[in-house]
N, C-alpha and C positions, 0 to 999 in steps of 0.2 A: 602582236607578233610573238612567236614562240621560238626560243633558241633550241636548235636540234644538233645532234651529233650523228656521225655515221656509225650506226650500230652494227651493220653487216653488209657485205657485198656477196650476194648469192647468185646461183644460176637457177632461174625459174624452170622447174621440170616440165611445165606445160609447153613452153615454147623454146626452151634451151637458150633463153636470153638472160642477160644479167639484170638484176634488180637490186637497188640500194634500199636499205631500211634506215630511215632517218628517225632517230628516237628523240622524242620530246624530253627535255631535261626535267620537267616537272611531273610527268605522268609515266605510265608504262605503255603509252601509245606510240606507234610508229607510222610514218608516212612511207609507203612503198613507191619507189620511182624506178620505172623500167628505163634502162639506158642502152646506148650502143656499145658494141664490143670494144672499139678503140678507147672510148672514155672509161670503160670498165677496167681495161688494162692499165690506163694511166692512174686511175684511182687505186687499184690493187697494188701497183708498184709503190705508190706513196704510202699506203697503209702498212706495207711490209718493209718500208724504209729501204727500198731497192732503187737502183737507178739504171737506166739504159746507158749504153756507151756514149750515145749522142743525145742531146736534149730533145725531149718531146715538145709538142706545141705548148703545153701548159708550163713547162720549164722555161721555154723561150719567153713566154709572156711574163712570168715571174721575174726573170732577169731584166726584161725590158722595163717593167715597172720600177725595179730597183735602180737601174741606170738613169732613168728619168726622174729619180727622187719622188716617185709616187708610191702609193700604197693602197692595198685593197682593204677598205674599212670593214665591209661586210658583204655577205651574199644574202639575198632575200628571194625565196621562191614565192612569188607574189600573186600568181593566178593559175587557174586550171581551166582549160576550154576543150571540151570533147576529149577528155582523158589525156590531153597534152599539157604538161606543166610549163610555165614560163618563169624566168628568173631575171633578176637585175643585179649587176655588180655595182657596188658603190665604191668608186675609185677616187682617192684624194690626190690631187696634183701637188707639185712642189710649192705652189702658192697657197695651198690649203683649201682650194675650191673642190667640192665634191661633184663628180660627174656620175650620172646614172647610165649604165650601159646594158642594153638588152642582151641576154645570153641564154643558152640552154642550161637547165639545171645541172646536167652532168658536167659540162665544162666549168660552170660556176663552182661546183663542189670540188672538182679537181684543183682549181685555183685556190679555193679557201684552204684546202688541206696543205697545199704547198706554201702558203703564206701565213698559216696559223690564224686566219681570219674567222670570225664567227659566221655561222650559217643560221638563218632564220626562215621560218615558214609563216606566211600571213595567216591570221586567224581563220579567214574564210576558206583558205585552201586546207588548213588543218581540219576544220570541221567537216569539209566535204570528203576528205580522203584518208584520214587517220584511222587506224585499226588497232585493236588491242594486241599486244604481244600474246603469244599462246599462253594459256593458263592464267589470265588476269581478268578481273572483273572490270566493269565500267569505271570504278574508282581507282583502278590500278593495283588492287590487292592480289597478291599471288595466291592462287587457290590450290595449286599442285606443284610443290617444289621439285618433285622428281621430273615432272614434265618440263619445267622451266630449265632444269639442269640439262636435260636431253636436248632442248632447243639451243641452249647456249653452246653445248658441245658440238652440235651440228653446225652452227655458225662458225665456230672456231676451226673445225675440221674441213669445212667445205670451201673456205676462202683461200684457194690455192691459185697462185699466179699462173700456173700451168693451164688451168681451166680457161683462162682468157688469152694466153699466148697463142693457142691453136687457132684463134679467130683472126689474127693479124698477119 
């Protein structure tokens, strides 16, 4: 398994849909995951440290876990079938038993961001879907720093909550 972090939340210009870029912590590769608008809004709100006046579903689930003395140990994006990703939440109950719960990657990532839990991608999924960040070689070496800066600026400037609010 590879630990990843949310590198960017962008709007795909081809279909006007949100896409998450999950960056591998050991390389310059990312796994792109297309997600739904409501999940994108929930993730964007968390990434920007903003809250809705009333709890979203992921906030409710986080509170539920806390009240029940449970915790989210980790999220694993563990398979891909016909371009659809599948994920598992590893939830520890108050007795210390770990339960594996099937979930969509977008919901899993929204939960992981709210709980500070690590996000992993199974090696098979990573090998099947990871791509190089723009301007990097297979080994992750930056070949054009100006292009890299342009991409990072695009990521920073394009991740606006207003882009996602219009879809809810």
